[in-house]
C-alpha positions as CSV (number, residue, x, y, z in Angstrom):
1,M,17.4,105.8,-87.2
2,E,18.8,103.6,-90.0
3,V,16.2,100.8,-89.3
4,A,13.3,103.3,-89.2
5,D,14.5,104.9,-92.4
6,K,14.7,101.6,-94.1
7,A,11.2,100.7,-92.9
8,L,9.8,103.9,-94.3
9,V,11.4,103.3,-97.7
10,T,10.1,99.7,-97.7
11,G,6.7,100.8,-96.8
12,A,6.6,103.5,-99.5
13,E,7.7,101.0,-102.1
14,G,4.9,98.7,-101.0
15,V,2.4,101.5,-101.3
16,D,3.7,102.3,-104.8
17,A,3.5,98.6,-105.8
18,A,-0.1,98.4,-104.6
19,K,-1.1,101.5,-106.5
20,R,0.5,100.2,-109.7
21,L,-1.4,96.9,-109.2
22,G,-4.6,98.7,-108.5
23,N,-4.2,100.9,-111.6
24,A,-3.4,97.9,-113.8
25,T,-6.4,96.0,-112.4
26,F,-8.7,99.0,-113.1
27,D,-7.4,99.3,-116.6
28,L,-8.0,95.6,-117.3
29,A,-11.5,95.9,-115.9
30,K,-12.3,98.9,-118.1
31,T,-11.0,97.1,-121.2
32,A,-13.1,94.0,-120.3
33,T,-16.2,96.1,-119.7
34,G,-15.7,97.8,-123.1
35,K,-15.3,94.5,-124.9
36,I,-18.4,93.0,-123.2
37,S,-20.4,96.1,-124.0
38,S,-19.4,95.9,-127.7
39,L,-20.2,92.2,-127.8
40,I,-23.7,92.8,-126.3
41,T,-24.3,95.6,-128.8
42,D,-23.1,93.6,-131.7
43,R,-25.3,90.6,-130.8
44,A,-28.3,92.8,-130.2
45,S,-27.9,94.4,-133.5
46,G,-27.4,91.1,-135.2
47,R,-30.6,89.7,-133.7
48,R,-32.7,92.7,-134.7
49,G,-31.3,92.5,-138.2
50,G,-32.1,88.8,-138.5
51,D,-35.7,89.3,-137.3
52,E,-36.4,92.0,-139.8
53,G,-34.9,90.1,-142.8
């Protein structure tokens, strides 16, 4: 039983690590998407302002 218990603990730790990595990756992707969206909006606003002036 000791080997099986250790395998379960190790597996659970691996699942937790994968979840943390997935969450961190998702957070980074959200941040990047927000920054890109802001950049596009800023550039579009700048071009419109330049065309009018």
